[in-house]
Structure formats: C-alpha cells, structure tokens
C-alpha positions as CSV (number, residue, x, y, z in Angstrom):
1,X,49.7,-19.9,-27.1
2,X,47.8,-17.2,-25.3
3,X,49.8,-14.6,-23.5
4,X,49.1,-14.4,-19.8
5,X,47.8,-11.1,-18.5
6,X,48.3,-8.3,-21.0
7,X,50.3,-5.2,-20.0
8,X,47.4,-2.9,-20.9
9,X,43.7,-3.1,-21.8
10,X,41.8,-0.7,-24.0
11,X,38.0,-0.3,-24.1
12,X,35.6,2.4,-25.4
13,X,34.6,5.1,-22.9
14,X,32.0,6.7,-25.2
15,X,31.8,9.3,-27.9
16,X,32.8,12.9,-27.9
17,X,30.9,15.9,-29.3
18,X,32.2,15.0,-32.8
19,X,30.7,11.4,-32.4
20,X,34.3,10.0,-32.4
21,X,34.7,7.0,-30.0
22,X,37.1,7.8,-27.1
23,X,39.0,4.9,-25.5
24,X,40.4,4.2,-22.0
25,X,43.7,2.5,-21.6
26,X,44.4,0.8,-18.3
27,X,48.0,-0.4,-17.6
28,X,49.1,-3.2,-15.3
29,X,52.5,-1.5,-15.1
30,X,51.0,1.4,-13.2
31,X,48.1,-0.6,-11.8
32,X,45.5,1.8,-13.1
33,X,42.0,1.7,-11.6
34,X,38.8,3.0,-12.9
35,X,36.0,4.4,-10.6
36,X,32.6,4.9,-12.1
37,X,30.2,7.1,-10.1
38,X,26.9,8.8,-10.6
39,X,23.4,9.2,-9.4
40,X,20.9,6.4,-9.3
41,X,19.4,5.6,-12.7
42,X,22.2,7.2,-14.8
43,X,23.3,4.0,-16.5
44,X,26.4,3.0,-14.5
45,X,25.5,-0.7,-14.3
46,X,24.5,-0.8,-18.0
47,X,27.9,0.8,-18.9
48,X,29.9,-1.6,-16.7
49,X,28.0,-4.6,-18.2
50,X,28.9,-3.3,-21.7
51,X,32.6,-2.9,-20.7
52,X,32.7,-6.4,-19.3
53,X,31.1,-7.9,-22.4
54,X,33.6,-5.9,-24.6
55,X,36.6,-7.1,-22.6
56,X,35.4,-10.7,-22.7
57,X,34.9,-10.5,-26.4
58,X,38.2,-8.9,-27.1
59,X,40.6,-10.6,-24.6
60,X,41.1,-14.2,-23.6
61,X,40.1,-14.9,-19.9
62,X,43.8,-15.6,-19.3
63,X,44.7,-12.1,-20.3
64,X,42.4,-10.3,-17.9
65,X,42.7,-9.7,-14.2
66,X,39.4,-8.0,-13.4
67,X,38.2,-7.1,-9.9
68,X,34.7,-5.8,-9.3
69,X,33.7,-4.3,-6.0
70,X,30.2,-3.2,-5.2
71,X,29.7,-0.8,-2.4
72,X,26.1,-1.9,-1.8
73,X,24.9,-5.4,-1.3
74,X,23.5,-5.5,-4.9
75,X,23.8,-8.7,-6.9
76,X,24.0,-7.1,-10.4
77,X,27.5,-8.6,-11.1
78,X,27.2,-11.9,-9.3
79,X,27.2,-13.7,-12.7
80,X,30.9,-12.7,-13.2
81,X,32.0,-14.2,-9.8
C-alpha cells in the first residue's frame, strides 16, 4: 500500500564547485516552501520542469502535495493542472 503524503521530499538543487550534487529537503511538518527567482532567460522554467519530472519519477502521486503559482499569466505549467 502506498503511504499518503510523505513527511518530506528530497530533490536535487544542482552541483557545487566540487561537482557534488546538492539536495533540497522540504518538510510537510514545517510546511516548507521554495521560491525560485531570477532574470528572464536564466532557466527557471527549465529547472522547475526538471524538478517536477524528478518528483513524479521518484514519488507516487498520492505522496505529493504540489502547488504551483505563476505570477504572470504564462501557461508553461498548465499540463500539470
């Protein structure tokens, strides 16, 4: 049986100067949030698409509670609605 929402999720943030992968851990106990900002054309959407694909590949849908909010009226993430 699949556990409902997991208490924390872990996903890769990127690599450090030694080329070691750094991970982010978000906890439902503390209701952690993640805000990704940056200038246009810096890869924010690409990174978020990669994170979503990673989460969907490593967690069952019943284990995730994912909220996406887009400040602009873009439709880049409408496929996840």
